[in-house]
C-alpha positions as CSV (number, residue, x, y, z in Angstrom):
1,M,0.0,0.0,0.0
2,T,1.4,3.4,-1.0
3,T,0.8,6.5,1.2
4,Q,1.0,9.7,-0.7
5,A,2.4,12.6,1.1
6,N,1.4,16.2,0.7
7,T,2.3,17.1,-2.8
8,A,1.7,20.8,-2.7
9,P,4.7,22.9,-3.9
10,I,7.0,23.7,-1.0
11,T,8.1,27.3,-0.7
12,A,11.6,28.6,-0.3
13,K,10.6,30.0,3.2
14,E,9.5,26.5,4.3
15,I,12.8,25.0,3.1
16,R,14.8,27.6,5.0
17,A,12.8,26.8,8.2
18,I,13.4,23.0,7.8
19,Y,17.0,23.6,7.0
20,L,17.5,25.6,10.3
21,G,16.3,22.6,12.2
22,L,18.6,20.3,10.3
23,V,21.5,22.6,10.9
24,I,20.9,22.6,14.7
25,M,20.7,18.8,14.7
26,I,24.0,18.5,12.7
27,G,25.7,21.0,15.0
28,L,24.7,18.9,18.0
29,S,26.6,15.9,16.7
30,A,29.7,17.8,15.7
31,L,29.9,19.8,18.9
32,D,29.4,16.7,21.0
33,Q,32.3,14.8,19.5
34,S,34.8,17.7,19.8
35,I,33.6,18.8,23.2
36,V,33.9,15.4,24.7
37,A,37.5,15.0,23.4
38,T,38.5,18.2,25.2
39,A,37.0,17.2,28.5
40,L,38.3,13.6,28.7
41,P,41.2,14.3,30.9
42,R,39.0,16.0,33.5
43,I,36.4,13.2,33.3
44,V,39.1,10.6,34.0
45,T,40.3,12.6,37.0
46,D,36.8,12.6,38.4
47,L,35.6,9.1,37.5
48,G,38.8,7.1,37.3
49,G,39.1,4.2,34.9
50,I,41.8,5.5,32.6
51,A,42.2,2.0,31.2
52,H,38.8,2.3,29.7
53,L,39.1,5.9,28.4
54,S,39.0,4.9,24.7
55,W,35.6,3.3,25.3
56,V,34.1,6.7,25.9
57,V,34.7,7.5,22.2
58,T,34.5,3.9,20.9
59,A,31.1,3.2,22.3
60,Y,29.6,6.3,20.7
61,M,31.2,5.6,17.3
62,L,30.2,2.0,17.3
63,A,26.6,2.7,18.1
64,S,26.3,5.6,15.6
65,T,28.0,3.8,12.7
66,A,26.1,0.6,13.2
67,T,22.7,2.3,13.2
68,M,23.1,4.5,10.2
69,P,21.7,2.0,7.6
70,L,18.7,1.3,9.9
71,Y,17.7,5.0,10.0
72,G,17.7,5.2,6.2
73,K,15.6,2.1,5.7
74,L,13.1,3.0,8.5
75,S,12.7,6.5,7.1
76,D,11.8,5.0,3.7
77,Q,9.2,2.9,5.5
78,Y,7.7,5.3,8.0
79,G,8.7,8.8,6.8
80,R,11.4,11.2,7.7
81,K,9.8,13.1,10.5
82,P,9.2,10.2,13.0
83,L,12.8,9.0,12.6
84,L,14.1,12.6,13.1
85,Y,12.1,12.7,16.4
86,T,13.5,9.3,17.4
87,A,17.1,10.2,16.7
88,I,17.0,13.6,18.5
89,I,15.1,12.3,21.5
90,T,17.4,9.3,21.9
91,F,20.4,11.5,21.7
92,L,19.1,13.9,24.3
93,A,18.2,11.1,26.6
94,G,21.7,9.8,26.3
95,S,23.1,13.3,26.9
96,A,21.1,13.7,30.1
97,L,22.2,10.3,31.4
98,C,25.9,11.1,30.5
99,G,25.7,14.2,32.6
100,L,24.4,12.2,35.5
101,A,27.0,9.4,35.2
102,Q,28.8,8.5,38.5
103,N,31.4,6.1,37.1
104,M,33.1,5.2,33.9
105,T,30.9,2.2,33.3
106,E,27.8,4.3,33.4
107,L,29.3,6.9,31.2
108,I,30.4,4.4,28.5
109,A,26.9,2.8,28.5
110,F,25.2,6.2,28.2
111,R,27.5,7.3,25.4
112,A,26.4,4.3,23.5
113,I,22.8,5.5,23.9
114,Q,23.9,8.9,22.6
115,G,25.4,7.2,19.6
116,L,22.2,5.3,18.8
117,G,20.6,8.7,18.3
118,A,23.5,10.4,16.6
119,G,23.6,7.7,14.0
120,G,20.5,9.2,12.4
121,F,21.6,12.8,12.3
122,L,23.7,13.1,9.1
123,P,21.9,10.5,6.9
124,L,18.5,11.9,7.8
125,A,19.6,15.5,7.2
126,Q,20.9,14.5,3.8
127,I,17.8,12.5,3.0
128,V,15.4,15.3,3.9
129,I,17.4,17.7,1.7
130,G,17.3,15.2,-1.1
131,D,13.5,15.0,-0.7
132,L,12.9,18.7,-0.8
133,V,15.5,20.1,-3.1
134,P,15.9,19.1,-6.8
135,P,19.4,17.5,-7.5
136,A,20.2,20.4,-9.8
137,E,19.8,22.8,-6.9
138,R,21.1,20.5,-4.1
139,G,24.8,21.3,-4.2
140,K,24.6,24.4,-2.1
141,R,22.4,22.8,0.6
142,Q,24.5,19.7,0.9
143,G,27.7,21.8,1.0
144,S,26.3,24.0,3.7
145,I,25.7,20.9,5.9
146,A,29.3,20.0,5.6
147,A,30.3,23.6,6.4
148,V,28.1,23.6,9.6
149,Y,29.7,20.4,10.7
150,A,33.2,21.8,10.2
151,V,32.5,25.1,12.0
152,A,30.9,23.2,14.9
153,S,34.0,20.9,15.1
154,V,36.2,24.0,15.3
155,L,34.1,25.7,18.1
156,G,33.7,22.5,20.1
157,P,37.1,22.3,21.7
158,V,36.9,26.0,22.8
159,L,33.3,25.5,24.2
160,G,34.3,22.3,25.9
161,G,37.3,23.8,27.6
162,L,35.2,26.8,28.8
163,L,32.4,24.6,30.2
164,T,34.8,22.2,31.9
165,D,36.8,25.0,33.5
166,W,33.9,27.3,34.5
167,L,31.3,24.8,35.5
168,S,32.1,21.0,35.3
169,W,32.5,18.3,32.6
170,H,28.8,17.4,33.3
171,W,27.8,20.5,31.4
172,I,29.3,19.4,28.1
173,F,26.4,17.0,28.0
174,Y,23.7,19.2,29.5
175,V,24.4,21.9,26.9
176,N,22.9,19.5,24.3
177,L,19.5,19.6,25.9
178,P,18.3,23.2,25.0
179,M,19.9,22.9,21.5
180,G,18.1,19.6,20.9
181,A,14.8,20.9,22.2
182,L,15.1,23.8,19.8
183,A,15.8,21.4,16.9
184,L,12.7,19.4,17.8
185,Y,10.6,22.5,17.9
186,V,11.7,23.8,14.6
187,I,11.4,20.5,12.8
188,S,7.9,19.9,14.3
189,K,6.7,23.3,13.1
190,S,8.3,23.3,9.7
191,L,8.6,19.8,8.3
192,H,5.2,19.0,6.9
193,H,6.2,17.8,3.4
194,T,7.5,14.3,3.3
195,S,8.3,12.1,0.4
196,P,5.9,9.4,-0.6
197,H,6.7,6.1,1.1
198,H,5.4,2.6,1.2
199,A,4.0,0.7,4.1
200,H,6.4,-2.2,4.6
201,K,7.0,-4.9,7.2
202,I,10.1,-4.2,9.3
203,D,12.9,-6.7,8.8
204,Y,13.7,-7.3,12.5
205,L,15.9,-10.2,12.0
206,G,17.9,-8.5,9.3
207,S,18.3,-5.4,11.5
208,V,19.7,-7.6,14.3
209,L,22.1,-9.4,12.0
210,L,23.3,-6.2,10.3
211,T,23.8,-4.4,13.6
212,G,25.5,-7.4,15.2
213,A,27.8,-8.0,12.3
214,V,28.9,-4.4,12.1
215,T,29.4,-4.1,15.9
216,A,31.4,-7.3,16.1
217,A,33.7,-6.2,13.2
218,L,34.1,-2.7,14.6
219,L,35.0,-4.0,18.0
220,V,37.8,-6.1,16.4
221,L,39.1,-3.0,14.5
222,A,38.8,-0.7,17.5
223,L,40.3,-3.0,20.2
224,G,42.5,-5.5,18.2
225,G,46.2,-4.7,18.6
226,T,45.6,-2.3,21.5
227,Q,43.6,-3.6,24.4
228,W,43.5,-7.1,22.9
229,P,46.4,-8.7,21.1
230,W,45.6,-9.7,17.5
231,N,46.1,-13.4,18.3
232,S,44.0,-13.2,21.5
233,D,40.9,-15.4,21.9
234,E,38.7,-12.3,22.1
235,V,39.8,-11.1,18.6
236,K,39.4,-14.6,17.2
237,Y,36.0,-15.2,18.6
238,L,34.7,-11.8,17.6
239,S,36.1,-12.2,14.1
240,L,34.3,-15.5,13.7
241,L,31.1,-14.0,15.1
242,A,31.3,-11.1,12.6
243,A,31.9,-13.5,9.7
244,A,29.0,-15.8,10.8
245,L,26.6,-12.9,11.2
246,T,27.6,-11.5,7.8
247,A,27.1,-14.8,6.1
248,A,23.7,-15.2,7.8
249,L,22.8,-11.6,6.7
250,L,23.7,-12.3,3.1
251,W,21.6,-15.5,3.1
252,H,18.7,-13.7,4.8
253,V,18.4,-10.7,2.5
254,R,17.9,-12.9,-0.5
255,R,15.0,-14.7,1.0
256,V,12.7,-11.9,2.4
257,P,10.6,-9.5,0.3
258,E,11.6,-6.3,2.2
259,P,15.1,-6.8,3.7
260,V,16.8,-4.1,5.8
261,L,19.6,-4.0,3.2
262,P,18.1,-4.3,-0.3
263,P,20.4,-6.4,-2.5
264,N,19.3,-4.4,-5.6
265,L,20.8,-1.3,-4.0
266,F,24.2,-2.8,-5.0
267,H,23.0,-3.1,-8.6
268,N,23.4,0.6,-8.9
269,R,26.8,1.5,-10.1
270,V,26.7,5.1,-8.9
271,F,26.0,3.9,-5.4
272,N,28.8,1.2,-5.5
273,V,31.5,3.5,-6.8
274,A,30.4,6.4,-4.5
275,S,30.5,4.3,-1.4
276,A,33.9,2.8,-2.3
277,V,35.4,6.3,-3.1
278,L,34.1,7.8,0.2
279,A,35.3,4.8,2.2
280,L,38.8,5.0,0.8
281,T,38.9,8.8,1.2
282,F,37.8,8.7,4.8
283,V,40.2,5.8,5.7
284,G,43.0,8.2,4.6
285,M,41.5,11.4,5.9
286,M,40.5,10.3,9.4
287,G,43.5,8.0,9.7
288,S,45.8,11.0,9.1
289,S,44.1,14.2,10.2
290,V,43.5,12.8,13.7
291,F,47.3,12.9,14.2
292,F,47.7,16.6,13.4
293,P,47.5,17.5,17.2
294,L,50.1,14.8,17.9
295,L,52.4,16.1,15.2
296,F,52.2,19.7,16.5
297,Q,52.4,18.9,20.2
298,M,54.9,15.9,20.3
299,V,57.1,16.8,17.3
300,M,56.9,20.5,17.0
301,G,56.5,21.3,20.7
302,V,53.5,23.6,20.7
303,S,50.8,23.9,23.3
304,P,47.4,22.1,23.0
305,A,45.6,25.4,22.4
306,H,48.2,26.4,19.8
307,S,47.9,23.1,18.0
308,G,44.1,23.5,17.7
309,L,44.7,26.8,15.9
310,L,47.2,25.1,13.6
311,T,44.6,22.5,12.5
312,M,42.0,25.1,11.8
313,P,43.1,25.7,8.2
314,M,41.6,22.3,7.2
315,M,38.2,23.3,8.5
316,I,38.4,26.7,7.0
317,G,39.2,25.1,3.6
318,L,36.3,22.7,4.1
319,V,33.9,25.5,4.9
320,I,35.0,27.7,2.0
321,A,34.8,24.8,-0.5
322,S,31.5,23.5,0.8
323,T,29.7,26.9,0.8
324,Q,31.0,27.7,-2.7
325,N,30.0,24.2,-4.0
326,G,26.9,25.5,-5.7
327,R,28.9,28.0,-7.7
328,V,31.4,25.4,-8.7
329,L,28.6,23.2,-10.0
330,A,27.2,26.1,-11.9
331,R,30.5,26.6,-13.6
332,F,30.4,23.0,-14.8
333,H,26.7,23.4,-15.8
334,G,25.5,21.1,-12.9
335,R,27.9,18.3,-13.6
336,Y,29.2,16.9,-10.3
337,K,32.1,14.7,-11.5
338,P,34.5,17.5,-12.5
339,A,34.2,19.1,-9.0
340,Q,34.8,15.7,-7.4
341,T,37.9,15.1,-9.6
342,I,39.3,18.4,-8.7
343,G,38.6,17.9,-5.0
344,L,40.2,14.4,-4.8
345,S,43.2,15.6,-6.8
346,L,43.8,18.4,-4.3
347,A,43.3,16.0,-1.4
348,T,45.8,13.5,-2.8
349,L,48.4,16.2,-3.6
350,S,47.9,17.6,-0.1
351,F,48.5,14.2,1.5
352,A,51.7,13.8,-0.5
353,V,53.0,17.2,0.4
354,L,52.2,16.6,4.1
355,A,53.9,13.1,4.0
356,W,57.0,14.7,2.4
357,G,57.0,17.7,4.7
358,I,56.7,15.8,7.9
359,A,59.4,13.3,6.9
360,N,61.8,16.1,6.0
361,S,61.1,18.4,9.0
362,A,59.4,21.1,6.9
363,G,58.0,24.1,8.7
364,Y,54.6,25.8,8.9
365,L,55.0,27.5,5.5
366,V,54.8,24.0,3.9
367,L,52.4,22.3,6.2
368,E,49.7,24.9,6.7
369,P,48.9,25.5,3.0
370,A,48.7,21.8,2.5
371,I,46.3,21.4,5.5
372,F,44.1,24.1,4.0
373,T,44.1,22.6,0.6
374,L,43.2,19.2,2.0
375,G,40.1,20.6,3.6
376,A,39.2,22.5,0.4
377,G,39.5,19.3,-1.6
378,L,37.3,17.3,0.7
379,G,34.7,20.1,0.7
380,L,34.2,19.5,-3.0
381,V,33.9,15.7,-2.7
382,M,31.5,15.0,0.1
383,P,28.4,17.0,-0.8
384,N,28.6,16.2,-4.5
385,M,28.9,12.5,-3.8
386,T,25.7,12.6,-1.7
387,M,24.0,14.4,-4.5
388,A,25.2,11.9,-7.1
389,V,23.8,9.0,-5.2
390,Q,20.5,10.6,-4.5
391,N,20.1,11.6,-8.1
392,A,20.7,8.0,-9.2
393,L,18.3,6.2,-6.8
394,P,14.5,6.1,-7.0
395,A,12.6,7.8,-4.2
396,N,11.8,4.6,-2.3
397,R,15.5,3.7,-2.1
398,R,16.9,7.2,-1.5
399,G,16.7,7.0,2.3
400,V,18.4,3.6,2.7
401,G,20.9,4.5,-0.1
402,T,22.0,7.8,1.5
403,A,22.3,6.2,4.9
404,M,24.3,3.2,3.6
405,M,26.7,5.6,1.8
406,T,27.1,7.6,5.0
407,F,27.7,4.3,6.8
408,F,30.5,3.2,4.5
409,R,32.1,6.7,4.9
410,S,32.0,6.4,8.7
411,L,33.2,2.8,8.6
412,G,36.1,4.0,6.5
413,G,36.9,6.7,9.0
414,L,36.9,4.3,11.9
415,I,39.1,1.9,10.0
416,G,41.5,4.7,9.3
417,V,41.8,5.8,12.9
418,T,42.3,2.2,14.1
419,G,44.8,1.4,11.3
420,S,46.8,4.5,11.8
421,G,46.9,3.9,15.5
422,A,48.3,0.4,14.8
423,I,51.0,1.9,12.5
424,L,52.0,4.4,15.2
425,A,52.0,1.7,18.0
426,Q,54.1,-0.6,15.8
427,R,56.7,2.1,15.1
428,L,56.9,3.1,18.8
429,H,56.9,-0.5,20.2
430,G,60.0,-1.2,22.2
431,Q,61.4,2.2,21.4
432,T,62.1,5.2,23.6
433,A,59.6,7.8,22.4
434,T,61.3,10.8,20.9
435,A,60.2,13.6,18.7
436,D,62.1,12.1,15.7
437,L,60.5,8.8,16.2
438,Y,57.0,10.4,16.3
439,R,57.9,12.4,13.1
440,H,58.8,9.3,11.1
441,A,55.8,7.3,12.3
442,I,53.3,10.2,11.5
443,G,55.0,10.7,8.2
444,N,54.4,7.0,7.3
445,I,50.7,7.5,8.3
446,F,50.4,10.4,5.9
447,A,52.2,8.4,3.1
448,T,49.7,5.6,3.6
449,G,46.9,8.2,3.4
450,T,48.3,9.4,0.1
451,V,48.0,6.0,-1.4
452,L,44.4,5.4,-0.1
453,V,43.1,8.8,-1.3
454,G,44.9,8.3,-4.6
455,L,43.1,5.0,-5.0
456,G,39.8,6.8,-4.3
457,L,40.7,9.2,-7.1
458,L,41.4,6.4,-9.5
459,M,38.1,4.7,-8.6
460,L,36.3,8.0,-9.3
461,A,37.0,7.4,-13.0
462,F,34.4,4.6,-12.9
463,L,31.7,6.8,-11.5
464,P,28.9,7.3,-14.1
465,E,27.7,10.9,-14.4
466,L,23.9,10.9,-14.9
467,P,21.9,13.9,-15.9
468,M,20.4,15.8,-13.0
469,V,16.8,15.1,-12.3
470,Q,14.8,18.3,-12.6
471,H,11.8,18.6,-10.3
472,A,9.1,21.3,-10.3
473,P,10.6,24.6,-9.3
474,I,10.4,25.7,-5.7
475,K,7.8,28.5,-5.0
476,K,9.3,31.8,-4.0
């Protein structure tokens, strides 16, 4: 049975109101991640449990990454608005509980609840924009989402430091509550137009298998080689569990009429190439950029506050490129592939310059322009890839397709962080940590990133460029 949504033309004013709610929601996610990182030392001082410190971040990332595909599928089945409510309310409940946590175990569990909600933020925001804005006009909107995320990531450490110093670390979680309430209010008042969707049965078993397989695999990647040796029983058993659940999922999705992960989604070449390119790009980007503070503090000897300023050029480049994305598309007459090619070429070149500069003790005059160019290149890739996938998928697959692409991107980022940490740990193992040793290890990480992003650039050549779908014009 098909339920037809309100098909009256949506006005530009209504889109601006909806967009405001989405921006607040995205800002919540970006602020939370960067604020928590700043407050972790104070949290450990108060709660103890330094051996489990990484779980405060890992629990959140695992929960959010594993649930991304589910939000897309469920939004296709039940509409965008109910899932937006679910994501925001779950995130706020987790935030309130985190603020009340009395020990590290409670905090880790409540961070996982936060992650369950945050997993819907980015995919649902991209899906709603895809519903309301024609592909030919979507570049500017998608680019602005990336810009908001970047700006919030820059402001987060500053706000986190101020809240922790002036009040307490509990307030880094409480500050989410008024912002989330505002996002809920704006979305409830503005989002009336939803895309047509079909009434389906929920694939509960498929959802459990997908979430279990992803979680088991990510636990291996997050903890293997660090808290658990690679040859430990924990890693072996979890690897077997991930393989068994994946096999069961592949068997299951071919035997139910409405699986949580539609096999025909992978028949779409645009989706396949886009997901692979973004995964490779984020393996390199997250695996390398997360070590900028380590480079500046441990190798170049600057303070934490100063190192934050030195990493800002990447976010500035990302903001500029993302906000100007619409103009770039207009220059290429709405074609998205040239902008992506330019972006990934800049990112690959930037990685190469950074790898060379770090290995050869280059100064800020070499490193800072490369960091800026890296951000600018990524700002041309991410929004256009989302737009390409949404343009290539039918309406009833747009939600799950966007969410799955975001999932592969996040999975790539998590693999990158974990793999880069393993490279660093291997280089430092049994050695006396010195600035020179850190320099060479971080240089190797950026060299690896160059190869991975370069592979993404080569794979981009196989991305089909389809004509942009033109919908009815938006009422002014």
